[in-house]
Every structure is written in C-alpha cells, then in structure tokens.
C-alpha positions as CSV (number, residue, x, y, z in Angstrom):
1,X,-30.7,-32.1,-0.3
2,X,-32.2,-29.2,1.7
3,X,-31.5,-27.6,5.0
4,X,-34.0,-28.0,7.8
5,X,-32.6,-25.1,9.8
6,X,-34.4,-22.2,8.2
7,X,-36.8,-21.8,11.1
8,X,-33.8,-20.6,13.1
9,X,-32.7,-18.1,10.5
10,X,-33.2,-14.5,11.5
11,X,-35.0,-13.8,8.2
12,X,-36.8,-17.2,7.7
13,X,-40.4,-16.1,8.3
14,X,-41.2,-15.3,4.7
15,X,-40.0,-18.7,3.2
16,X,-42.0,-21.8,2.7
17,X,-39.2,-24.2,1.9
18,X,-35.7,-24.7,3.2
19,X,-32.6,-23.3,1.6
20,X,-30.7,-25.9,-0.5
21,X,-27.7,-27.0,1.4
22,X,-25.3,-26.2,-1.5
23,X,-26.9,-22.7,-1.9
24,X,-26.6,-22.2,1.8
25,X,-22.9,-22.8,1.7
26,X,-22.5,-21.0,-1.6
27,X,-24.1,-17.8,-0.3
28,X,-22.5,-17.8,3.2
29,X,-19.7,-15.3,3.9
30,X,-18.9,-16.2,7.5
31,X,-15.7,-18.0,6.6
32,X,-14.0,-14.8,5.5
33,X,-16.0,-12.0,7.1
34,X,-15.6,-13.3,10.6
35,X,-12.4,-11.3,10.8
36,X,-14.6,-8.2,11.3
37,X,-16.0,-9.5,14.5
38,X,-14.5,-6.7,16.6
39,X,-15.9,-4.1,14.3
40,X,-19.3,-5.8,14.3
41,X,-19.5,-5.9,18.0
42,X,-18.2,-2.3,18.3
43,X,-20.9,-1.1,15.9
44,X,-23.6,-3.1,17.8
45,X,-22.5,-1.6,21.1
46,X,-22.8,1.9,19.7
47,X,-26.2,1.2,18.1
48,X,-27.6,-0.2,21.3
49,X,-26.4,2.8,23.3
50,X,-27.9,5.1,20.8
51,X,-31.3,3.2,20.8
52,X,-31.4,3.6,24.6
53,X,-30.5,7.3,24.3
54,X,-33.5,8.0,22.0
55,X,-35.9,5.8,24.1
56,X,-36.2,2.9,21.7
57,X,-34.4,0.5,24.0
58,X,-34.7,0.4,27.8
59,X,-31.6,0.8,29.9
60,X,-32.1,-2.8,31.1
61,X,-32.1,-4.1,27.5
62,X,-29.1,-2.0,26.6
63,X,-27.1,-3.2,29.6
64,X,-28.0,-6.8,28.8
65,X,-26.9,-6.3,25.2
66,X,-23.6,-4.7,26.2
67,X,-22.8,-7.5,28.7
68,X,-23.8,-10.2,26.2
69,X,-21.6,-8.7,23.4
70,X,-18.7,-8.7,25.9
71,X,-19.3,-12.4,26.4
72,X,-19.5,-13.0,22.7
73,X,-16.2,-11.2,22.1
74,X,-14.6,-13.2,24.9
75,X,-15.8,-16.5,23.4
76,X,-14.5,-15.5,19.9
77,X,-11.1,-14.5,21.2
78,X,-10.7,-17.6,23.3
79,X,-11.6,-19.9,20.4
80,X,-14.8,-21.1,22.0
81,X,-17.2,-19.5,19.6
82,X,-19.0,-21.8,17.2
83,X,-19.1,-20.2,13.8
84,X,-22.0,-21.5,11.8
85,X,-22.4,-21.4,8.0
86,X,-26.2,-21.8,8.6
87,X,-26.1,-18.3,10.2
88,X,-24.5,-17.0,7.0
89,X,-22.3,-14.2,8.1
90,X,-20.5,-12.6,11.0
91,X,-23.5,-10.4,11.8
92,X,-26.1,-13.1,12.2
93,X,-23.6,-15.4,14.0
94,X,-23.0,-12.8,16.6
95,X,-26.6,-11.7,17.0
96,X,-27.9,-15.3,17.2
97,X,-25.3,-16.1,20.0
98,X,-26.2,-12.9,21.7
99,X,-29.9,-13.9,21.8
100,X,-28.9,-17.3,23.2
101,X,-27.1,-15.6,26.0
102,X,-29.5,-12.8,27.0
103,X,-32.9,-13.8,25.5
104,X,-35.4,-11.4,23.9
105,X,-33.2,-8.3,24.5
106,X,-30.9,-9.7,21.8
107,X,-33.7,-9.7,19.3
108,X,-34.2,-6.0,19.9
109,X,-30.7,-5.0,18.9
110,X,-31.4,-5.0,15.2
111,X,-34.1,-2.4,15.6
112,X,-33.6,0.5,13.2
113,X,-30.8,-1.1,11.2
114,X,-30.3,-3.7,8.4
115,X,-27.4,-5.9,7.5
116,X,-26.9,-3.6,4.5
117,X,-25.9,-0.6,6.6
118,X,-24.4,-2.9,9.3
119,X,-21.9,-4.5,6.9
120,X,-21.1,-1.2,5.2
121,X,-20.2,0.2,8.6
122,X,-18.2,-2.8,9.6
123,X,-16.1,-2.7,6.5
124,X,-15.4,1.0,7.0
125,X,-14.4,0.5,10.6
126,X,-12.2,-2.5,9.7
127,X,-10.5,-0.7,6.8
128,X,-10.0,2.5,8.8
129,X,-8.0,0.4,11.4
130,X,-6.1,-1.5,8.8
131,X,-5.0,1.6,6.9
132,X,-3.4,2.7,10.2
133,X,-1.4,-0.5,10.2
134,X,-0.4,0.0,6.5
135,X,0.7,3.6,7.1
136,X,2.8,2.4,10.1
137,X,4.6,-0.2,8.0
138,X,5.0,2.3,5.2
139,X,6.6,4.8,7.6
140,X,8.9,2.0,8.9
141,X,10.1,1.3,5.4
142,X,10.6,5.0,4.7
143,X,12.7,5.3,7.9
144,X,14.8,2.4,6.8
145,X,15.4,4.1,3.4
146,X,16.5,7.3,5.2
147,X,19.0,5.3,7.3
148,X,20.5,3.6,4.3
149,X,20.5,6.8,2.2
150,X,22.3,8.6,4.9
151,X,25.1,6.0,5.0
152,X,25.3,6.1,1.2
153,X,25.0,9.8,0.6
154,X,28.5,10.0,-1.0
155,X,28.4,6.6,-2.7
156,X,28.6,7.1,-6.5
157,X,26.8,4.8,-8.8
158,X,25.6,5.0,-12.4
159,X,22.2,6.6,-13.0
160,X,20.2,4.9,-15.8
161,X,17.7,5.8,-18.5
162,X,16.5,3.0,-20.7
163,X,18.7,0.8,-18.4
164,X,21.7,2.4,-20.1
165,X,24.3,4.4,-18.2
166,X,23.2,8.0,-18.3
167,X,24.8,10.2,-15.6
168,X,26.5,9.5,-12.3
169,X,24.3,9.8,-9.2
170,X,24.8,8.9,-5.6
171,X,23.2,5.8,-4.1
172,X,21.7,7.9,-1.4
173,X,20.0,10.1,-4.0
174,X,18.6,7.0,-5.8
175,X,17.2,5.7,-2.5
176,X,15.5,9.0,-1.8
177,X,13.6,8.6,-5.1
178,X,11.9,5.6,-3.5
179,X,11.2,7.6,-0.3
180,X,9.4,10.3,-2.4
181,X,7.2,7.7,-4.1
182,X,6.3,6.2,-0.8
183,X,5.6,9.6,0.6
184,X,2.9,10.2,-2.1
185,X,1.6,6.7,-1.3
186,X,1.2,7.6,2.3
187,X,-0.7,10.8,1.3
188,X,-3.1,8.8,-0.8
189,X,-3.8,6.5,2.2
190,X,-4.5,9.5,4.4
191,X,-6.9,10.9,1.8
192,X,-8.6,7.5,1.5
193,X,-9.0,7.2,5.2
194,X,-10.6,10.6,5.4
195,X,-13.2,9.8,2.7
196,X,-14.1,6.5,4.1
197,X,-14.6,7.8,7.7
198,X,-18.3,8.6,7.3
199,X,-20.9,6.3,8.8
200,X,-23.6,4.4,6.9
201,X,-25.3,3.1,10.0
202,X,-28.9,4.4,10.2
203,X,-29.4,4.1,6.5
204,X,-31.1,0.7,7.2
205,X,-31.8,-1.4,4.1
206,X,-31.9,1.5,1.7
207,X,-34.4,4.2,2.7
208,X,-33.5,5.0,6.3
209,X,-35.8,4.1,9.2
210,X,-38.9,5.4,10.9
211,X,-37.3,5.2,14.3
212,X,-35.9,8.4,15.8
213,X,-32.3,7.6,15.5
214,X,-29.5,9.9,16.6
215,X,-27.0,9.0,13.9
216,X,-24.6,11.8,14.8
217,X,-24.4,10.4,18.3
218,X,-23.6,6.9,17.0
219,X,-21.0,8.3,14.6
220,X,-19.4,10.1,17.6
221,X,-19.3,6.8,19.6
222,X,-17.6,5.0,16.6
223,X,-15.1,7.8,15.8
224,X,-16.6,8.7,12.4
225,X,-16.2,12.3,11.2
226,X,-19.7,12.4,9.8
227,X,-22.7,10.3,8.6
228,X,-23.4,9.3,5.0
229,X,-25.9,11.9,3.7
230,X,-27.9,9.6,1.4
231,X,-29.1,6.2,2.5
232,X,-29.2,4.7,-1.0
233,X,-25.6,5.6,-1.6
234,X,-24.5,4.6,1.9
235,X,-25.5,1.0,1.6
236,X,-24.7,0.3,-2.0
237,X,-21.3,1.8,-3.0
238,X,-17.9,0.4,-2.2
239,X,-15.9,3.2,-3.8
240,X,-14.0,3.6,-0.5
241,X,-12.7,0.0,-0.8
242,X,-11.9,0.5,-4.5
243,X,-10.0,3.7,-3.6
244,X,-8.0,1.8,-1.1
245,X,-7.2,-1.0,-3.5
246,X,-6.1,1.6,-6.1
247,X,-3.8,3.1,-3.5
248,X,-2.6,-0.3,-2.6
249,X,-1.9,-1.2,-6.3
250,X,0.2,1.9,-6.6
251,X,2.2,1.1,-3.5
252,X,2.8,-2.5,-4.8
253,X,3.7,-1.1,-8.2
254,X,6.4,1.1,-6.5
255,X,7.6,-1.9,-4.5
256,X,7.7,-4.0,-7.6
257,X,9.9,-1.4,-9.4
258,X,12.1,-1.3,-6.4
259,X,12.2,-5.1,-6.4
260,X,13.3,-5.2,-10.0
261,X,16.3,-3.0,-9.1
262,X,17.2,-5.1,-6.1
263,X,17.1,-8.3,-8.2
264,X,19.3,-6.7,-10.9
265,X,21.7,-5.1,-8.4
266,X,22.2,-8.3,-6.5
267,X,23.0,-10.3,-9.6
268,X,26.6,-11.2,-10.5
269,X,26.3,-9.0,-13.6
270,X,25.6,-5.9,-11.6
271,X,26.9,-6.8,-8.2
272,X,26.0,-3.4,-6.7
273,X,24.5,-4.7,-3.4
274,X,24.4,-7.6,-1.1
275,X,21.1,-8.7,0.3
276,X,21.3,-10.4,3.7
277,X,21.0,-14.2,3.6
278,X,17.9,-14.2,5.7
279,X,16.0,-12.6,2.9
280,X,17.2,-15.0,0.3
281,X,17.0,-18.7,-0.5
282,X,19.2,-21.3,-2.2
283,X,18.7,-23.8,-5.0
284,X,17.9,-27.5,-4.6
285,X,20.4,-28.4,-7.3
286,X,22.9,-25.5,-7.7
287,X,24.8,-25.0,-4.5
288,X,26.2,-21.6,-5.5
289,X,22.8,-19.9,-5.9
290,X,21.6,-17.1,-3.6
291,X,18.1,-16.2,-4.9
292,X,16.5,-12.8,-4.0
293,X,13.2,-14.4,-3.2
294,X,11.7,-11.6,-1.2
295,X,12.0,-9.0,-4.0
296,X,10.9,-11.5,-6.5
297,X,7.8,-12.5,-4.5
298,X,6.8,-8.9,-3.9
299,X,7.2,-8.2,-7.7
300,X,4.9,-11.2,-8.3
301,X,2.3,-10.3,-5.7
302,X,1.9,-6.9,-7.4
303,X,-0.1,-8.6,-10.1
304,X,-2.3,-10.2,-7.5
305,X,-3.2,-6.8,-5.9
306,X,-3.7,-5.2,-9.3
307,X,-6.1,-8.0,-10.1
308,X,-8.1,-7.3,-7.0
309,X,-8.5,-3.7,-8.0
310,X,-9.9,-4.7,-11.4
311,X,-12.1,-7.3,-9.7
312,X,-13.7,-4.6,-7.4
313,X,-14.1,-2.2,-10.3
314,X,-15.8,-4.9,-12.3
315,X,-18.0,-5.9,-9.3
316,X,-19.5,-2.4,-9.1
317,X,-19.7,-1.4,-12.7
318,X,-23.2,-2.7,-13.5
319,X,-25.0,-2.6,-10.1
320,X,-28.3,-0.6,-9.9
321,X,-29.1,1.1,-6.6
322,X,-29.2,0.1,-3.9
323,X,-27.6,-3.0,-2.3
324,X,-27.1,-6.2,-4.3
325,X,-25.7,-9.6,-3.2
326,X,-22.9,-9.0,-5.6
327,X,-21.3,-6.8,-2.9
328,X,-20.6,-9.9,-0.8
329,X,-17.8,-10.4,-3.2
330,X,-16.1,-7.1,-2.1
331,X,-14.5,-8.6,1.0
332,X,-12.2,-11.4,-0.2
333,X,-10.3,-9.1,-2.7
334,X,-10.2,-6.3,-0.1
335,X,-8.9,-8.6,2.7
336,X,-6.3,-10.3,0.5
337,X,-5.1,-6.9,-0.8
338,X,-4.6,-5.8,2.8
339,X,-2.8,-9.0,3.8
340,X,-0.6,-8.9,0.7
341,X,0.3,-5.2,1.1
342,X,1.0,-5.5,4.8
343,X,3.2,-8.5,4.3
344,X,5.1,-6.9,1.4
345,X,5.7,-3.7,3.4
346,X,6.8,-5.6,6.4
347,X,9.3,-7.6,4.4
348,X,10.8,-4.5,2.8
349,X,10.9,-2.5,6.0
350,X,12.9,-5.4,7.6
351,X,15.2,-5.9,4.6
352,X,16.0,-2.4,3.3
353,X,18.1,-1.1,6.2
354,X,20.2,-4.3,6.0
355,X,21.2,-3.8,2.4
356,X,24.9,-3.5,1.9
357,X,26.3,-1.4,-0.9
358,X,29.3,-2.7,-2.9
359,X,30.7,0.8,-3.4
360,X,33.7,-0.1,-5.5
361,X,31.6,-2.0,-8.0
362,X,29.2,0.9,-8.2
363,X,32.0,3.3,-8.8
364,X,33.6,1.2,-11.5
365,X,30.2,0.8,-13.3
366,X,29.7,4.6,-13.2
367,X,33.0,5.1,-15.1
368,X,31.6,3.1,-17.9
369,X,29.2,4.3,-20.6
370,X,30.5,7.9,-20.8
371,X,28.5,9.0,-17.8
372,X,30.1,12.5,-17.7
373,X,29.2,13.3,-21.4
374,X,26.5,15.8,-20.3
375,X,29.0,17.4,-18.0
376,X,31.4,18.0,-20.9
377,X,28.5,19.5,-22.9
378,X,27.6,21.8,-20.0
379,X,31.3,22.8,-19.7
380,X,31.3,23.8,-23.4
381,X,28.1,25.8,-23.0
382,X,29.8,27.7,-20.1
383,X,32.6,28.4,-22.5
384,X,30.2,30.1,-24.9
385,X,29.2,27.3,-27.2
386,X,25.5,26.9,-28.0
387,X,24.1,23.7,-26.4
388,X,23.2,22.0,-29.7
389,X,26.7,22.6,-31.0
390,X,28.1,21.4,-27.7
391,X,25.9,18.3,-28.0
392,X,27.4,17.5,-31.4
393,X,31.0,18.1,-30.2
394,X,30.5,15.7,-27.3
395,X,28.9,13.1,-29.5
396,X,32.0,13.1,-31.7
397,X,34.2,12.8,-28.6
398,X,32.1,9.8,-27.4
399,X,32.3,8.1,-30.8
400,X,36.1,8.5,-30.6
401,X,36.0,7.0,-27.1
402,X,34.0,4.1,-28.3
403,X,36.4,3.3,-31.0
404,X,39.4,3.6,-28.6
405,X,37.6,1.9,-25.8
406,X,38.4,4.8,-23.5
407,X,36.3,7.0,-21.3
408,X,36.3,10.8,-21.7
409,X,38.2,11.3,-18.5
410,X,40.9,9.0,-19.8
411,X,41.6,11.0,-22.9
412,X,44.4,13.5,-23.1
413,X,43.8,17.2,-23.5
414,X,45.2,17.2,-27.0
415,X,42.7,14.4,-27.9
416,X,39.8,16.4,-26.5
417,X,40.9,19.7,-28.1
418,X,40.6,18.1,-31.6
419,X,36.8,18.3,-31.1
420,X,36.7,21.9,-29.8
421,X,39.4,24.5,-29.2
422,X,37.4,25.7,-26.2
423,X,38.4,22.7,-24.2
424,X,41.1,23.6,-21.7
425,X,43.0,21.8,-18.8
426,X,40.2,22.7,-16.4
427,X,37.9,20.2,-18.2
428,X,39.2,17.3,-16.1
429,X,37.5,18.8,-13.0
430,X,34.1,18.2,-14.6
431,X,34.9,14.9,-16.1
432,X,35.5,13.2,-12.8
433,X,32.5,11.3,-11.2
434,X,32.9,13.3,-8.0
435,X,32.9,16.6,-9.9
436,X,29.8,15.5,-11.8
437,X,27.7,14.7,-8.8
438,X,28.9,17.7,-6.8
439,X,27.9,20.0,-9.7
440,X,24.2,19.1,-9.2
441,X,24.1,21.1,-6.1
442,X,20.5,22.4,-6.1
443,X,17.2,21.2,-4.5
444,X,16.4,17.8,-5.9
445,X,19.9,17.3,-7.2
446,X,22.3,14.4,-6.6
447,X,25.1,16.4,-4.9
448,X,25.9,14.7,-1.5
449,X,25.2,18.0,0.3
450,X,21.7,18.1,-1.3
451,X,21.1,14.4,-0.4
452,X,21.9,15.0,3.2
453,X,19.7,18.1,3.3
454,X,16.9,16.1,1.7
455,X,17.2,13.3,4.3
456,X,17.0,15.9,7.1
457,X,13.9,17.5,5.6
458,X,12.4,14.0,5.0
459,X,12.8,13.1,8.7
460,X,10.9,16.3,9.6
461,X,8.1,15.3,7.2
462,X,7.7,11.9,8.9
463,X,7.3,13.4,12.4
C-alpha cells in the first residue's frame, strides 16, 4: 500500500512514486520530536528576522511569518494542532501549517536553511533549556543534603570499606560526600551547556548557503554564545548530546550508589534510617513489609540511562560526514535520559530532607567491628612506636578482642598493656567513638566542627 499524499510533501518534487505507507510511518519522527515545538518556532522567528535584516525577506513577509508562528504556537498549546505523520517531523508540520495560515510567505521561511541545521539548532535550544531544569533539581537535592547533614553533624555511625566496619564517622560527614559528588556533576552540566551553546543554523544542508546570512545576528537573537565554525561538523555531530548523556549517566550512577545505601540502611539488618512512608510501598501478601521503592527504582533506572549513552555512542561511531538519517535516532534516547534524570532527581530532592536517622542504632553499630583500631595505632605512634610495629600490636589486640567478643574500649588497661608497655590510662580517650571522630579535625575530616564548616562553605558554593 502506498501513500497518495507525496504531492503535499515539502520535498516531493523529485519523486515519481508515492512513499510506502509503512515506510512513511517508519521514518517519521513527529511522535517524539514534537516536544521541541517551542524551540522550532523560536528558531524560525529568529531566522525570519535575520532574513529580513539582510534583505532576503520583505518586512511584510517577516511580519506575516511572525504572526503565523504565534498562531501555530497557540494552536499547539491549546491542543488544536493536528500533528500529521505524513508531514514527518515537527519542522515540516509547523511549516506546512504556517503556509496554510499565511500563504506563500510561509514557503519563503525555509530560504537559506535545511532541516539538517534546523534540527541541530532545535536540539541545542531544547537541551540548553533542559540542562537548566536538571541543574535546578540537582541544587534542590544538594540543599536537602545540607539540611540533613547539619542536623546530623554530631551523629556517629560506622564508616565502611568493603562494607566492613572501618572507622567511626559522622552521618553528616557521610552525607557531605554525596554533596561533593553532586557538585562535580553540576560542574559537568555547566561545562556541557557551554560547549553546546553554539549555533548550527546557517550551515544549511552541509556546505552553507549562497544567501548573505548574518549568522551572528541570529545567534544573538537565540542566545547562543557563538556560531558553529564548520558547516559539515555543525549538521552532523551529536557530541553535545552524547556529552550530556555521559554527565547524566554519572549523576544516575551517583544516585544509584546513594540508593544502595538507603536500601541497606532502611533494612531491619542495619536499621540506620527511616524513610518516610510516602516514598515507600507495601507488599500484596506480606503486611509487615515497607519497601524502599524510590531508591530501588532509581537504582534500576541507572541502567536505562547508561544504555542510552552507549546507544548514542554506537549511533555516531560509523557515520561519514555529513548528516545521515541515523541521527533521527538521537532524540528518543536523549529525551528519555532527560525525563529519567529529572524524575530521579526530583524524587531524591523531595525524599532526602525527610530522612530520619536512628541515632542509637548507628552508634551501637559503630561500636562493633573494632572501629577505633586505627586510633589505637595512631596513639602508639605518638608514643614513639613505628607505625608498622603499632599496626602489628593493634592487630594482636584485635585478635584478642575477637576471641573474647569484646571491643578495644571494653578491655582493661592491664589487658591492653600486655600488647605494648607504651599504653597508658590516657588511651581510653582515643578509644571512644567521640574521641575518634573529634581527632579528625582537619579540612575534609569527619570531626563535627569540620562538618559544620564544610556545610557553611558548601552553602556559599551554591549561591
């Protein structure tokens, strides 16, 4: 079955037979690229204004185009616009409707441009706006982390390596580690937005155009920092979308690691935190269950975003210059990455400030696993013992504690002195959890004073 509508297509003059109906649907992108309608209209308005400025369009045609585009936008936003697969994409749908409204002036809008540079411009405009939304949600999550960290700056919990108790830290210090990861993520987004904020429009299909375009004027109207300096590159590469998806994959990976800790900490085996009920669900068969669905879903969605990054890298890897139809496949992974990332950040930004720490459970857990063993080694070094010798002494003391099922702080002075005569009564000051965290009183350390200073400095970095 073939379509009989090719005469109405904006490119149909060269073809002698109609497009197969299945191929028409298969190659159309309007179902997903229509979300860029505002950017497409914005780009067309700037292009029309520039064409008038350089004398290619009359002021009457420009004004008609601008009025018509306003009407098209109103129709789309009111739900009255008829999106057509036969018109393939967002660009041709809007241009065709514009021509219906204003007549021949609408046909002149495409002078000096191609869908190749048009779509590259639209995607950059769209992604530039969306990155702003992502950064806003990221900042909201960081603010929530600072609020929670400030409340828990003195709360002692076990710090882990290999998921084994290593040294005591404060919960506030642990939360600030997530803040720092997200801070780097925000920096990557800012860098990405800077690199994508150059304008392809005016590159036309691949070689530029013979019309006397003022590309810098168009770029100024659209808020671009500059224009793409090579027309082949401008229409064919999607590295800016790949770069964003790489940044998004890193953000999701950080959220996934955070999710894993929230899942563990909210379990009965850890019982370090309580997640508010509104971020959890129950079981259809086990009435006692409270499942941490939000962290679990974010952890799962990370694989989805990582997959989109690989998809875009694979999409680009074998394409010769310049534009190829393959690039139509850039939008769905990019759009889904944006949607998934924004949803995950929003969920975390809402949830994190409402997390409740179970301080007593954290404290009890920090007393297990000989968390202050390193403090005892440092104590012996300060008494004049070489660190390697101190390490061996403490190892023997820990082995004794394991056999006796007693922590270092629970041993008597006599028991401790059997491992080193250098151990005196003052050792018990460093064997307490409070003494251990307070001793890490330097920039980046877990001492409550340092955590509070780090929070204050972080607030300044966010402003």
